[in-house]
C-alpha positions in Angstrom: 79.5 151.8 87.3 83.1 150.9 88.2 82.2 150.8 91.9 79.2 148.5 91.2 81.4 146.0 89.3 84.0 146.0 92.1 81.2 145.3 94.6 79.8 142.4 92.6 83.3 140.9 92.2 83.8 141.1 95.9 80.4 139.4 96.6 81.3 136.6 94.1 84.7 136.1 95.7 83.3 136.1 99.2 80.6 133.6 98.2 83.2 131.3 96.6 85.4 131.4 99.7 82.4 130.8 102.0 81.3 127.7 99.9 84.9 126.4 100.0 85.0 127.0 103.8 81.7 125.2 104.3 82.8 122.2 102.3 86.1 122.0 104.3 84.1 122.1 107.5 81.8 119.3 106.3 84.9 117.1 105.8 86.5 117.8 109.1 86.3 115.0 111.7 87.6 114.9 115.3 88.4 111.5 116.7 88.8 111.0 120.4 87.9 108.7 123.3 90.0 105.8 122.4 93.6 104.6 121.9 95.1 106.6 118.9 98.5 105.0 118.1 100.5 107.3 115.9 103.1 104.6 114.9 105.8 107.3 114.8 109.0 106.7 116.7 110.7 103.6 118.0 108.3 103.2 121.0 104.5 103.4 121.0 103.2 107.0 121.2 99.5 107.8 121.7 97.5 110.9 120.8 94.5 112.1 122.7 92.8 113.4 119.6 93.2 113.8 115.8 91.4 115.9 113.3 91.2 115.1 109.6 90.4 117.8 107.1 89.6 116.8 103.6 92.0 114.1 102.6 94.7 114.9 105.2 95.5 114.9 108.9 95.2 118.5 110.2 95.9 118.0 113.9 97.4 115.4 116.4 97.4 116.3 120.1 95.4 117.2 123.2 91.6 117.0 122.9 91.1 120.5 124.4 93.3 122.1 121.8 91.6 120.2 119.0 88.1 121.4 120.1 89.5 124.9 120.4 91.1 125.0 117.0 88.4 123.0 115.1 85.2 123.9 116.9 82.9 123.0 113.9 84.5 119.6 113.1 82.2 116.6 113.3 83.0 114.7 116.5 83.6 110.9 116.5 83.8 109.4 120.0 85.7 106.1 119.6 84.2 104.7 122.8 87.4 102.8 123.6 88.2 101.6 120.1 91.7 101.9 118.7 92.9 104.0 115.7 96.0 103.1 113.7 97.3 104.4 110.3 95.7 102.6 107.4 97.3 99.2 106.7 99.8 98.7 103.9 100.6 95.1 103.2 104.1 94.8 101.8 103.2 92.0 99.3 99.9 90.7 98.1 98.2 90.0 94.8 95.2 92.3 94.8 94.1 91.2 91.3 93.6 87.8 92.9 91.4 89.0 95.7 88.2 88.8 93.6 88.8 85.2 92.7 89.5 84.4 96.4 86.3 86.1 97.6 84.0 84.8 94.8 85.4 81.3 94.0 84.7 78.1 95.8 86.1 78.3 99.4 88.5 75.4 99.3 90.9 76.7 102.0 91.5 74.3 104.9 90.3 75.2 108.5 90.2 77.7 110.1 89.6 79.7 107.0 87.2 77.3 105.3 86.3 73.6 105.3 88.4 71.7 102.7 90.2 69.2 105.0 90.1 66.3 102.6 89.6 65.7 98.9 86.0 64.4 99.4 85.0 67.7 101.1 86.8 69.7 98.4 84.8 67.9 95.7 81.6 68.6 97.5 82.4 72.3 98.0 83.1 72.6 94.3 79.8 70.8 93.5 77.9 73.1 95.8 79.5 76.2 94.3 79.0 75.3 90.6 75.6 77.0 90.0 74.9 78.4 86.6 75.2 82.0 88.0 78.7 81.2 89.3 79.9 79.4 86.3 78.7 82.2 84.1 81.2 84.6 85.7 84.3 83.0 84.1 83.0 80.0 82.1 84.9 77.8 84.6 84.3 76.1 87.9 87.1 77.4 90.2 88.3 77.6 93.7 91.3 79.1 95.5 93.5 77.7 98.3 93.6 73.9 98.5 96.5 72.7 100.6 97.9 69.2 100.1 100.0 69.5 103.2 96.9 69.8 105.4 94.5 67.6 103.4 93.9 64.3 105.2 94.7 62.5 101.9 98.2 64.1 101.9 98.3 64.4 98.1 97.3 66.8 95.3 93.8 66.3 93.8 94.1 65.2 90.2 92.0 65.6 87.0 90.2 62.3 87.9 89.1 63.8 91.2 87.9 67.0 89.5 86.1 65.0 86.8 83.8 63.8 89.6 82.6 67.4 89.9 82.0 67.9 86.2 83.2 66.7 82.8 81.0 69.2 81.0 82.6 72.4 82.4 86.3 73.1 82.8 87.6 73.3 86.3 90.6 75.0 87.8 91.6 74.9 91.5 94.6 76.9 92.7 97.0 75.7 95.3 97.3 77.8 98.5 100.9 78.8 97.4 99.6 80.2 94.1 102.3 78.2 92.4 100.3 75.2 91.3 96.9 74.6 89.9 94.9 71.5 89.0 92.5 71.2 86.1 90.0 68.6 85.0 90.0 66.7 81.7 87.8 69.4 80.1 90.2 72.1 81.4 93.3 70.3 79.9 91.5 70.1 76.6 90.7 73.9 76.5 94.3 74.7 77.6 95.6 72.4 74.8 97.7 70.4 77.3 98.1 66.7 76.4 100.7 63.9 76.3 102.7 65.7 73.6 103.0 69.0 75.4 106.5 69.5 76.8 107.3 70.9 80.2 108.0 74.7 79.9 111.3 76.0 81.3 110.7 76.7 85.0 107.6 74.5 85.1 106.3 70.9 85.2 103.2 69.2 83.8 102.8 66.2 86.2 102.1 62.9 84.4 100.2 59.7 85.3 102.7 57.0 86.4 105.4 56.4 83.7 103.3 57.7 80.9 103.2 61.2 79.3 99.5 61.7 80.0 98.9 64.8 82.2 97.3 64.0 85.6 95.9 67.6 85.8 98.5 69.1 88.2 100.5 72.0 86.7 103.5 73.4 88.5 105.0 76.9 88.4 105.4 78.2 84.9 103.3 75.4 83.6 100.5 76.9 85.7 101.0 80.6 86.4 100.5 82.0 82.9 97.1 80.3 82.6 95.7 81.5 85.9 94.9 85.2 85.1 93.3 84.2 81.8 91.1 81.4 83.2 90.1 83.2 86.5 89.2 86.5 84.9 85.6 87.8 84.4 84.1 87.2 81.0 81.6 90.0 80.8 81.1 93.6 82.0 78.6 92.4 84.5 81.0 89.8 85.9 83.8 92.4 86.0 81.7 94.6 88.3 81.0 91.6 90.6 84.7 90.7 90.7 85.9 94.3 91.4 83.3 94.8 94.1 84.0 91.6 95.9 87.8 91.9 95.8 87.8 95.5 97.0 85.3 95.0 99.7 87.3 92.1 101.1 90.5 94.3 101.2 88.7 97.2 102.9 87.2 94.9 105.5 90.7 93.9 106.6 91.8 97.5 107.0 93.8 98.0 103.8 94.1 101.6 102.6 97.0 100.6 100.3 97.3 97.2 98.7 99.8 95.7 96.4 99.5 93.7 93.1 102.8 91.8 93.5 103.1 90.3 90.1 101.0 91.9 87.4 100.8 90.0 84.2 99.2 91.7 81.2 95.6 90.6 82.0 95.8 91.6 85.7 97.3 95.0 84.8 94.4 95.6 82.3 91.9 94.5 85.0 93.4 97.1 87.4 93.7 99.8 84.7 90.0 99.4 84.0 89.2 99.7 87.7 91.2 103.0 87.8 89.8 104.4 84.6 86.2 103.9 85.7 86.9 105.6 89.1 86.1 102.3 90.9 89.0 102.1 93.3 88.5 103.3 96.9 92.0 102.4 98.1 95.4 102.8 96.6 96.8 99.9 94.5 100.5 99.8 93.9 101.5 97.4 91.1 104.7 95.5 90.2 104.9 94.4 86.6 106.3 90.9 85.8 109.8 91.2 84.3 108.6 89.5 81.1 106.5 92.5 80.2 108.8 95.2 81.7 109.3 97.0 78.4 105.7 98.3 78.9 107.1 100.6 81.6 109.0 102.6 79.1 105.9 104.0 77.6 103.2 103.5 80.3 101.4 106.5 81.9 100.8 104.3 84.9 104.4 104.0 85.9 104.7 106.9 88.3 105.5 107.9 91.9 102.0 109.3 92.2 98.6 107.6 91.9 96.1 108.3 89.1 92.6 107.3 90.3 94.2 105.3 93.1 96.4 103.2 90.8 100.1 103.3 89.9 102.9 101.0 88.7 105.9 101.2 91.0 108.4 98.8 89.4 109.2 95.2 88.4 108.7 91.8 89.9 111.2 88.9 89.3 110.5 85.3 90.4 113.5 83.1 90.9 111.9 79.9 92.3 108.7 78.5 93.7 106.9 77.5 96.8 108.6 76.0 99.9 105.4 74.3 101.1 104.9 73.0 97.6 108.6 71.9 97.5 109.5 73.8 94.4 111.6 76.4 96.3 115.2 75.9 95.1 117.5 74.7 97.9 121.2 73.9 98.4 120.2 70.9 100.6 117.8 68.1 99.5 114.3 68.0 100.8 113.8 65.3 103.4 110.5 64.5 101.9 110.6 65.0 98.1 107.5 65.3 96.0 105.9 62.1 94.6 107.9 61.0 91.6 111.0 63.1 92.5 114.4 61.4 92.9 116.4 61.2 96.1 118.5 64.4 96.5 115.7 66.6 95.0 116.5 70.3 95.6 113.5 72.0 94.0 114.4 74.0 90.9 115.1 77.5 89.6 112.6 79.6 87.6 115.5 81.0 85.5 118.4 78.6 85.5 120.8 81.0 83.8 122.6 83.6 86.1 123.4 85.6 82.9 119.7 86.0 82.2 119.0 87.0 85.8 121.8 89.6 85.7 120.3 91.1 82.5 117.0 91.5 84.2 118.6 93.3 87.2 120.7 95.4 84.9 117.7 96.6 83.0 116.0 97.6 86.2 119.0 99.5 87.4 119.5 101.2 84.1 115.9 102.4 84.1 115.9 103.1 87.9 113.0 100.6 88.3 112.5 99.3 91.8 112.6 95.5 91.6 111.0 93.0 94.0 112.5 89.5 93.8 110.6 86.4 94.9 113.1 83.9 96.3 112.2 81.2 98.9 115.0 78.6 98.7 118.6 79.5 99.7 119.9 78.5 96.3 117.5 81.0 94.7 118.8 83.6 97.1 122.4 82.7 96.3 121.6 83.4 92.7 119.9 86.6 93.6 123.0 87.8 95.6 125.5 86.7 92.9 123.6 88.6 90.3 122.9 91.7 92.3 126.5 92.0 93.4 127.7 92.2 89.8 125.0 94.7 88.8 125.6 96.8 91.9 129.3 96.9 91.3 128.6 98.5 88.0 125.6 100.8 88.7 125.7 101.3 92.5 122.5 101.2 94.5 122.2 104.7 96.0 118.5 105.6 96.6 117.3 102.2 95.6 114.9 100.2 97.8 114.9 96.8 96.1 113.1 94.0 98.0 113.5 90.3 98.8 110.0 88.8 98.8 109.4 85.8 101.2 112.9 84.6 101.9 111.6 81.5 103.8 114.8 79.5 103.8 117.2 82.5 104.0 120.5 81.7 105.7 122.2 84.1 108.2 125.1 84.8 105.9 122.7 85.7 103.2 121.0 88.2 105.5 124.5 89.8 105.9 124.8 90.0 102.1 121.3 91.6 101.8 122.3 94.2 104.4 125.4 95.0 102.3 123.2 95.3 99.2 120.7 97.5 100.9 117.9 95.1 100.3 114.6 95.3 102.2 113.5 91.9 103.5 109.8 91.4 103.2 109.4 88.2 105.2 106.4 85.8 105.6 105.9 84.7 109.2 102.3 83.6 108.3 104.0 80.4 107.3 104.7 79.6 111.0 101.0 78.9 111.6 99.9 77.5 108.2 102.9 75.4 107.3 105.3 75.4 110.3 104.7 71.7 111.1 105.1 70.9 107.4 108.3 72.8 107.0 109.8 70.9 110.0 108.9 67.7 108.3 110.3 68.5 104.8 113.5 70.3 105.8 114.1 69.3 109.4 113.4 70.5 112.9 116.3 72.9 113.3 116.0 74.6 109.9 112.2 74.6 110.2 112.5 76.9 113.3 114.4 79.4 111.2 111.9 80.1 108.5 111.1 83.8 108.1 113.8 84.9 110.6 112.3 88.3 111.3 114.1 89.0 114.6 117.5 88.0 113.2 117.0 90.2 110.2 116.0 93.1 112.3 118.9 92.6 114.7 121.3 92.6 111.8 120.0 96.1 110.8 117.9 95.2 107.8 114.8 97.1 107.0 112.0 94.5 107.2 108.3 94.2 106.4 105.8 91.3 106.7 103.0 90.4 104.4 100.0 88.1 103.6 100.8 87.2 100.0 97.0 87.0 99.6 95.2 85.2 98.0 97.7 82.6 99.3 95.9 83.0 102.6 93.1 85.4 103.5 94.3 89.0 103.6 93.8 89.2 107.3 96.5 91.5 108.7 95.6 90.8 112.3 96.4 87.2 111.7 99.8 88.3 110.2 100.5 90.3 113.4 99.5 87.3 115.5 101.8 84.9 113.6 104.8 87.3 113.8 104.4 87.8 117.5 103.5 84.2 118.5 105.0 81.9 115.8 102.7 79.0 116.8 101.9 76.2 114.3 98.5 74.5 113.6 99.5 71.8 116.1 100.5 74.3 118.8 104.2 74.0 118.4 106.5 77.1 118.7 108.2 77.7 115.4 111.4 79.6 116.3 110.6 81.4 119.5 113.7 83.6 119.1 112.4 85.0 115.9 109.3 86.6 117.4 108.6 90.3 116.9 106.9 92.6 119.4 103.4 93.6 118.6 104.6 97.2 118.0 107.4 96.0 115.6 104.9 93.8 113.7 102.5 96.8 113.4 105.4 98.9 112.1 105.8 96.3 109.3 102.3 96.9 108.0 102.3 100.7 108.4 105.4 102.9 108.5 107.9 100.3 107.2 105.7 99.2 104.4 105.1 102.8 103.4 108.9 103.2 103.3 109.2 100.1 101.1 106.9 101.8 98.6 108.6 105.2 98.7 105.5 106.6 100.4 106.6 107.3 103.9 106.2 111.1 103.3 102.4 110.7 103.1 101.5 107.3 104.7 102.3 104.9 107.5 102.0 107.2 110.6 99.4 109.5 112.0 101.1 112.9 111.6 100.0 116.4 110.5 100.1 116.7 106.7 99.9 113.0 105.9 96.9 111.4 104.2 93.9 110.7 106.5 94.3 106.9 105.9 93.1 105.3 109.1 91.8 102.0 110.5 89.6 101.6 113.6 89.9 98.3 115.5 87.7 96.9 118.3 90.8 96.2 120.5 94.3 97.5 120.9 96.9 95.0 119.7 99.5 96.5 122.0 97.3 95.9 125.1 95.8 92.5 124.1 97.0 89.1 125.1 99.3 87.9 122.3 97.0 85.0 121.5 94.0 87.3 121.2 95.5 89.5 118.5 94.2 87.1 115.8 90.6 87.8 116.9 90.8 91.6 116.7 88.3 93.0 114.1 88.4 96.0 111.8 85.5 98.2 112.6 86.0 101.0 110.1 88.4 101.8 107.3 89.0 105.4 106.3 90.7 106.4 103.1 91.7 110.0 102.7 89.2 111.2 105.2 86.3 109.2 103.8 84.8 106.1 105.4 85.1 103.3 102.8 84.2 100.4 105.1 82.2 100.1 108.3 81.3 97.0 110.2 77.5 96.8 110.4 77.3 96.7 114.2 79.6 99.7 114.5 
């Protein structure tokens, strides 16, 4: 009897091992026949073949050895395509991707067709079907750009009232720092002539009156956006989540950031994680105003739960340079309408003492902190405050990040190097707003926006980003702008600040993984790391520089599973 039981136990054990082995073989894939760029090392290195097994990379090396060691793996001939590690954007707002993909497409060319206010109004009219309005209760669109509109001004409530006076309307500026609402929208938000400007924000008025004209700046706008643009039903939520995630995957993201999570946007992402909806990793940074939630949150962690985690805190010190709310030490040459001569923009938090307290809290709790600062005055405030806090607490092991840094000075880059700050810069501006920057701050300073080469030469760790939905989350366009620095008009915006294609790719792979404390499992194609991959139709390292923007993502693979595939592939 004892021998029979032993035999049965061995049969069960063998069967279990066999089933596990079969499942493992089913999830083994051999990739070969194309350019496999590992992104490890200071110079480009290529592998002839890679094998993924389950969620990890099991082999990188010669094809003959791969076939010998993994004879039963499923073979994927790339037919000349290019494989890279999955893309990791260093700063974006993933919770805004759904609104960008679903809302009225009011971006200017080449991304959409809103090149004047008349066309913007028509796009909103065409979009405002009952099915679309039902999603949020509002007519909405993302990405209008007053610097490109032929009218050279912001739309106002009177413009939007031409679309509808029955339904509320909100359109969001391409910077994400302004919105415009119609008369119905102002009514629902309870903004009227008696509403004061909040600290760090402005409600624009009509002429010399106190009547709002519909344009809301900075902290007069930002708190309303997540509430207005969020889905209003379970059905709408599914539509939003699907659209936003599919857009990210189509651009090769395997890790995406929510760069300023307010309460509503965190709950949106938490729901996505709790319902096992997410197919890519979402790393979130909670706005400093709700940072106490990190003290008790299960989501604050170095590891993902259902593809979501909170990694730290976001602090915003000023506004948008193209919107002229970035805080500068020198006046804008072209101030906004209604602003006085000598206008410098303005801080989000005027008090250094308050900023110091926010940094101190982050250091005390060992929270990584990302700081949005565009104007050099804002970065002066950042440096002053961080120096005091660092003197007290030190910064060993910290990887705090400057976000954007458009108008950073060279002496400030030296300070950031001393403070061990990662500079996540934004060369996408050179195409979208390079001409505008030169007009509003001058030709010489305009050439120095997002000084990626200078930062890299000074020894700073750098990344680059899309800040989507400020622009489409097209990472190939980000690589193109970083390597070309060509404006809409064809002018070169700071030729000496160009990156090489390999350096630019580092910024959205290995160096972004480092920024998120994830370099041990992401960012390069190496044995033991996650099988996060992207397949492109062309090799960015072999393409003509101007052709990089046209490279397409053919397939996105997250932890060994294909999560996006272009139809013709």
